[in-house]
N, C-alpha and C positions, 0 to 999 in steps of 0.2 A: 503493500500501500505505499509506502513513503516514497519509493520510486517512481509511483505513478502521479502521486501529488506534485513531486518535483519536476516532473515533466510537465504537468499542466502549469504551474508556475511559471517555468522556462518559456511556455509558449505565450502565455499572457504577457510576460514581460516583453517579449520580442514584439509581439502586436501592439503593446503600448508604444514602444519606440519607433515602430513604423508609422503608426498612426500621427505622432509627433511630427515625425518627417514629412508626413504627407500634409498635414496643416501648414509647415513652414513653406513648403514647396507651394501649395495653393495660394498661399498668401502673397508670394513672390510673383507668381503667375498673374494674378489680378492687379497686383501694381504694375506688373509690366503692360498688361493690357491697357491700363488707364481706366479701370473701374471705379477706383477711388484713390487718393492721396492718402499716404500714411499720416500726414498732419491732420486730416479731418477724423481720423479714427485712431486717436492716440492710445485709448486703452486697448485696443485690440492690436496696435502695432507693439505695445510694451509685452503683452502677453505673448505674441508670437516672437517676439525676441528673446524673452525667457525660455520659451520652448526651444528655440533654436540653439542658445547656450548650453541648455540640458542636454539636448542631443548630442552637441559635439563633445562635452564632457564625458557622456556616456560612450559614445564611439572612441573617443581617446581611450578611457579605461578598458573597453572591450578589447581593443587592438593590442594594449600592453599585456593584458592578462589571457589573450587567446595562445591556445597551444598550435603551433605551425604544424604538427606532427598528427598525420590521420591515423588514428589508433587501429582502425580496422586494416588500413594497408601495411602497418608493422606487423599486425598480427598475421596477415596473410604471407607475408615475406619470410617470418619467422617458422611459419609452417610448411614452406616450400624450401627451406633451407638457404635463402639469400642472405 
């Protein structure tokens, strides 16, 4: 049961960070499109900027703590004798 719960929490975490990135990109798209100006919606601009900073911090943390070795490939090489 704990393994299943960990997988679910990991999936929810990744979904949250993906949605944060989507909101930032969508905001940038609408700004580029000229739908509104960032000065007109200061609250939304500040919130999206905060999400962007949080996403960048998360991406840097994940890159630093990511194991570059694929465990299944290592196991397969060990099994074959390479």
